[in-house]
C-alpha positions, 0 to 999 in steps of 0.5 A: 936505679937506686943511688941514694940511701933509701932509709932517709926517704920518707915512707910515703916516698918509698911507697911511691917509688916501689909501686911505681916500679911494681906498675912496670913489673906488671906491664912487663913481668920479665923486668927483673931489675924492676922487681929488685927496685920494688922489693928493695924499696918495700923490704929494706925498712920493713918490720925489724922483727922480721929481720931479727927472726933471721939473726936469731937462727944460728944457721943464718948467723953462720951464713952471715958470719962467713958472708956466704954468697952465690954470685959471680964467683960460683963455678957453674961449669964445675956444678954442671959437671956434678952427676945429674940429679944433684942439687949443683948439676940441677941448678946449673942447668936451670940457670943455663937453659933459661939464660940466667946467671948469678952474676947480677947479684954481686954486691950489696943491694943499692940503697941499703946501709944497714949490713944485716938488712942488706945481707938478708935482702941479698941472700934471698935474691941469690937463692931465689933461683934455687927456691925454683929448683927445689919447689919445681916452679918454672919461670913463667909468670904464673909459676913465679907468682905462686913462688912469691906466695911460697916466699911470703909464707917462709919469710913474711916479707911484704914485697912477696905478699904484694907480688903474689896478690897483685899478680894473682889478681892481674892474672885471674882475667886470663887464668882462673887457676892462678888463685888455686895455684897461689893458694897452693904456693903459700901452704907449701911454704908453710909446710916446708922447713925454713929455706932462708938458713939453708946452706945451699953451698954445703949441698952442691953434691947432695941429691936434689931428692935428698935436699928437697926431703931435708926441707920437707918440700914436695915439688910441683910438676906443672902449674895445673898440678899446683892449682889441683893441689889447692883445690884437694 
């Protein structure tokens, strides 16, 4: 667990800790805590121009000003009660079917003192499962890798690039189609409208199909379909 201000660490030490966490992720892809530790060390003091891109966007400025958050305050029962096919209903069932909860995203990321950087990191974490829902990627390792490639195309975050690249290289020995699926994820991220500034909370009752249309996303139907799309 991160307990100190990581901006006070040397770049070498941040990278040492980041890649130690990455090693643990590669050994056990279910370690969400290690993924969060890795991305915090890698992204928290990353390219300042990348952070400025978020705050140059009026919609993201509004999210920050209102401190929008998707955490334990979210009423999943109310979302699940929305009509099937709506964003809120599908999101609630995505979480519950996989034993997930937004509660783990309460509070700012540990070790980050810059309020704007912390909000970018936290908003990206909190919306990650919504990105799963709109893209169609599941939570199996191959789909997570492809979604990281999609995320890198959208955000330019070095953590997403490293997770996609290392995950693809590691998985190639067992699943040759992973490279195609990763490439397809990146291309889909480039085509899509910019998800980080999307106000998910305003669209719980909107149909998932309409949300995808607004975001210019054609969902994948399977890992194999993602790989085939890259080869097309």
